[in-house]
C-alpha positions as CSV (number, residue, x, y, z in Angstrom):
1,M,-52.9,32.0,24.2
2,D,-53.8,28.8,25.9
3,T,-54.6,25.7,23.7
4,R,-57.9,24.7,23.8
5,T,-58.2,20.9,25.0
6,S,-61.9,20.1,25.0
7,N,-62.7,18.9,21.5
8,N,-59.7,20.4,19.8
9,V,-56.3,19.0,18.9
10,C,-53.2,21.4,18.6
11,L,-51.6,20.8,15.0
12,C,-47.8,20.5,15.3
13,P,-46.3,23.1,12.9
14,I,-44.3,20.6,10.5
15,G,-44.7,20.7,6.7
16,N,-47.0,23.3,5.3
17,I,-48.2,25.6,8.2
18,G,-50.3,27.5,5.7
19,T,-52.2,24.3,4.8
20,L,-52.6,23.2,8.1
21,S,-53.9,26.3,9.5
22,R,-56.6,26.6,6.5
23,H,-57.8,23.0,7.2
24,A,-57.7,23.8,11.3
25,H,-59.8,26.9,10.4
26,A,-62.4,25.1,8.4
27,Y,-63.1,22.7,11.1
28,G,-63.4,25.4,13.8
29,L,-60.0,24.5,15.3
30,P,-57.3,26.7,16.9
31,S,-54.4,27.6,14.2
32,P,-51.1,25.9,14.8
33,Y,-49.7,29.1,15.4
34,N,-51.9,29.4,18.7
35,C,-50.3,26.3,20.5
36,S,-48.5,26.8,23.7
37,S,-45.0,25.8,24.2
38,A,-46.3,22.9,26.6
39,S,-48.3,21.6,23.6
40,M,-45.7,22.3,21.3
41,A,-43.0,20.3,23.6
42,A,-45.7,17.1,23.2
43,C,-45.5,17.2,19.4
44,P,-43.7,14.2,18.3
45,A,-40.1,14.7,16.7
46,T,-40.9,13.2,13.1
47,A,-43.7,13.8,11.1
48,G,-44.5,10.1,10.7
49,H,-46.0,10.2,14.4
50,I,-48.5,13.0,13.3
51,A,-50.3,11.2,10.3
52,P,-52.0,8.6,12.7
53,N,-52.9,10.9,15.2
54,A,-54.8,13.1,12.4
55,T,-57.0,9.9,11.6
56,K,-58.3,9.4,15.6
57,R,-61.0,12.1,15.1
58,N,-63.4,12.0,12.5
59,T,-63.5,15.9,12.1
60,L,-59.7,15.5,11.0
61,A,-60.3,12.5,8.7
62,K,-59.8,14.9,5.9
63,L,-56.7,16.5,6.9
64,P,-53.6,15.8,4.7
65,S,-50.9,13.7,6.5
66,P,-47.9,15.9,6.9
67,C,-45.6,13.0,5.3
68,N,-46.7,12.5,1.5
69,C,-43.9,10.3,0.7
70,S,-44.7,6.7,-0.3
71,S,-42.5,3.7,0.1
72,A,-42.2,3.5,-4.0
73,S,-40.9,7.2,-4.0
74,T,-38.4,6.4,-1.1
75,A,-37.2,3.4,-3.1
76,G,-36.6,5.4,-6.1
77,L,-34.3,7.9,-4.2
78,M,-32.4,5.0,-3.0
79,A,-31.9,3.0,-6.2
80,P,-29.1,5.3,-7.6
81,K,-27.3,5.7,-4.4
82,T,-27.4,1.7,-4.2
83,K,-26.4,1.1,-7.9
84,R,-23.5,3.6,-7.2
85,Y,-22.0,1.6,-4.3
86,T,-22.5,-1.9,-6.3
87,L,-20.8,-0.5,-9.3
88,A,-17.9,1.1,-6.9
89,A,-17.4,-2.5,-5.2
90,L,-17.4,-4.3,-8.6
91,F,-14.6,-2.0,-10.0
92,T,-12.7,-2.1,-7.0
93,T,-12.6,-6.1,-6.8
94,L,-11.9,-6.1,-10.6
95,A,-8.8,-3.9,-10.0
96,V,-7.7,-5.8,-7.0
97,A,-7.7,-8.9,-9.4
98,V,-5.9,-7.4,-11.9
99,V,-3.1,-6.2,-9.7
100,V,-2.9,-9.7,-8.0
101,T,-2.7,-11.4,-11.5
102,V,0.0,-9.1,-12.9
103,F,2.0,-9.4,-9.7
104,F,1.8,-13.3,-9.7
105,V,2.6,-13.4,-13.8
106,V,5.4,-10.7,-13.6
107,L,7.0,-11.9,-10.3
108,C,6.3,-15.7,-10.8
109,P,9.8,-17.5,-10.6
110,A,11.4,-19.1,-13.2
111,R,11.4,-23.0,-13.5
112,I,15.0,-23.9,-12.8
113,S,16.0,-27.3,-14.2
114,F,19.2,-28.9,-12.8
115,S,21.0,-31.9,-14.4
116,V,24.4,-33.6,-13.8
117,A,26.3,-32.3,-17.0
118,H,29.7,-34.4,-15.9
119,T,31.2,-36.7,-13.7
120,G,34.6,-38.3,-13.0
121,S,36.7,-39.7,-10.6
122,H,40.5,-40.3,-9.8
123,R,42.8,-40.9,-7.0
124,S,44.9,-38.7,-5.2
125,G,48.1,-40.7,-4.6
126,A,50.8,-41.5,-7.2
127,T,49.7,-44.8,-7.2
128,T,46.5,-47.1,-7.3
129,G,47.2,-47.3,-3.3
130,G,46.8,-43.7,-2.8
131,D,45.2,-41.9,0.0
132,S,42.1,-41.0,-1.2
133,L,39.5,-41.4,-3.9
134,Q,38.0,-38.3,-5.3
135,L,34.4,-38.1,-7.0
136,S,33.7,-35.3,-9.3
137,L,30.7,-33.6,-10.7
138,T,29.3,-30.7,-12.4
139,L,25.8,-29.4,-12.4
140,A,24.2,-27.5,-15.1
141,A,21.1,-25.1,-13.9
142,R,18.9,-23.9,-16.8
143,N,17.0,-20.4,-16.7
144,P,14.7,-20.6,-19.4
145,S,13.0,-17.2,-18.2
146,R,13.2,-14.2,-20.4
147,R,12.6,-11.6,-17.6
148,A,13.8,-13.0,-14.4
149,T,17.4,-13.2,-13.2
150,V,18.5,-15.6,-10.8
151,T,20.9,-15.4,-7.7
152,Y,21.6,-18.7,-5.7
153,R,22.2,-17.6,-2.1
154,S,23.6,-21.2,-1.5
155,M,23.7,-24.7,-2.8
156,F,24.7,-28.1,-1.0
157,V,25.2,-31.3,-2.9
158,D,25.0,-34.9,-1.3
159,V,26.0,-38.3,-2.6
160,S,24.2,-41.3,-2.1
161,N,25.2,-45.0,-3.0
162,S,21.5,-45.8,-3.6
163,T,19.8,-44.8,-6.5
164,A,16.2,-45.0,-4.9
165,A,14.8,-43.2,-1.6
166,P,15.3,-43.9,1.3
167,W,18.9,-43.0,0.8
168,D,20.4,-44.7,3.7
169,I,24.2,-43.2,3.3
170,L,24.8,-39.9,2.3
171,V,28.2,-38.4,1.8
172,S,28.3,-34.4,1.7
173,A,30.3,-33.1,-1.4
174,T,32.2,-29.9,-1.4
175,V,30.8,-27.2,-3.7
176,T,34.0,-25.5,-5.3
177,T,31.9,-22.8,-7.2
178,A,31.8,-19.6,-5.2
179,M,28.5,-18.5,-3.9
180,P,26.2,-16.5,-4.0
181,L,26.1,-17.2,-7.9
182,E,24.5,-14.8,-10.3
183,Q,22.6,-16.2,-13.2
184,P,21.2,-14.1,-16.1
185,T,18.0,-14.4,-18.2
186,N,17.8,-17.5,-20.8
187,S,21.2,-19.0,-19.6
188,V,22.9,-22.1,-18.2
189,A,24.9,-21.8,-15.0
190,T,27.3,-24.5,-14.1
191,V,28.3,-25.4,-10.4
192,D,31.3,-27.9,-9.7
193,A,31.4,-30.3,-6.3
194,E,33.5,-33.0,-5.3
195,V,33.6,-35.8,-2.6
196,N,36.9,-37.1,-1.2
197,L,36.8,-40.6,-0.1
198,A,39.7,-42.2,2.0
199,D,41.0,-45.3,0.8
200,G,40.0,-48.4,2.7
201,P,37.3,-51.1,3.3
202,W,34.4,-48.5,3.8
203,T,35.1,-46.5,0.5
204,A,35.2,-50.0,-1.3
205,A,32.0,-50.9,0.1
206,F,30.5,-47.5,-0.5
207,T,31.3,-47.4,-4.4
208,G,31.0,-51.3,-4.6
209,N,34.5,-51.5,-5.9
210,M,34.0,-48.6,-7.9
211,T,31.0,-50.3,-9.8
212,R,28.3,-48.7,-8.3
213,S,25.7,-46.2,-9.6
214,F,24.8,-43.3,-7.1
215,S,22.1,-40.7,-6.6
216,V,23.0,-37.0,-6.3
217,M,20.8,-34.6,-4.3
218,V,20.9,-30.8,-4.7
219,T,19.6,-28.4,-2.2
220,A,19.5,-24.5,-3.0
221,Q,18.5,-21.3,-1.9
222,A,17.7,-18.8,-4.6
223,R,16.1,-15.5,-5.3
224,F,14.5,-14.0,-8.7
225,K,14.6,-10.5,-9.9
226,V,12.2,-9.2,-12.6
227,G,13.1,-5.8,-13.4
228,V,13.8,-3.9,-10.2
229,A,11.7,-6.1,-8.2
230,W,13.0,-9.1,-6.2
231,T,10.8,-12.2,-5.0
232,R,11.2,-13.8,-1.7
233,L,13.8,-16.6,-1.1
234,Y,12.9,-20.1,-2.6
235,D,14.2,-23.5,-1.5
236,I,15.1,-25.7,-4.4
237,K,15.5,-29.3,-3.8
238,V,16.1,-31.8,-6.4
239,S,17.4,-35.7,-6.8
240,C,19.3,-36.9,-9.9
241,G,20.1,-40.5,-10.8
242,P,21.5,-42.9,-11.5
243,V,24.8,-41.3,-11.8
244,S,28.1,-43.2,-12.7
245,F,31.4,-41.8,-11.8
246,F,33.5,-44.8,-13.1
247,H,33.4,-44.9,-16.5
248,D,36.3,-47.1,-17.0
249,K,37.9,-47.8,-13.5
250,A,39.2,-45.0,-11.2
251,K,42.9,-44.2,-12.5
252,P,45.9,-42.6,-10.8
253,S,46.1,-38.9,-10.5
254,G,46.7,-37.4,-14.1
255,S,44.8,-39.8,-16.1
256,G,41.3,-39.4,-14.5
257,G,38.2,-40.9,-15.9
258,G,35.4,-38.8,-17.1
259,G,32.2,-38.8,-18.8
260,L,29.5,-36.4,-20.5
261,A,26.3,-38.6,-20.1
262,E,24.0,-35.9,-19.0
263,V,21.6,-36.8,-16.3
264,R,18.3,-35.0,-15.4
265,C,17.3,-34.0,-11.9
266,I,13.6,-34.1,-10.7
């Protein structure tokens, strides 16, 4: 049956069809079931578009809006879901913060400290006019950590005849302790090094006729291990001074001079 279009409207079958049919019959309007397919196609997709159309005619002023949802009730439905999302985000942030804190506390590298524990000098020849002058030193590396062990992958030692930066003249020492060097927790590791200087005017000037104080630069690469976890490779660079190699005078081989005055490195 065709839908009347002169004074009547076709109510779209959305919501409670029985309620709409009864109201339509009361006002002499066709039942929603009498809508043709063409008029049905013209119906809006959502109920929100029907409510305004229902108020255009005075005769339909008393018809109930197909959507009885208020903004307050919609907000009430959304509030629990928003609260759950907020709590989930807070718990996730807290968990990430705890993991990061534990990671840095557990895997934080130990504060290794270096010092020059021993120095000495002697000539390599049988007389004071020997071929070379040898400067020797022993470094002490302290690992105070009770959790982390240390592996020194490499270590380089340089000696300067200046006790303050900039160091104009640097002589590389030979590290005689084998690398890599393993250091247990809460322990002191020692590293030996020596400098060989050929006798001559340059050596006399460099050592100030064996009266000068020196600076010692230490450069090392080390990794730390906590349990089964390894840290990245760290660069360590410190300077120690003033350091004296000549506690009396450099003596012939076999009578070497030495000392135990410890010098801390920074």
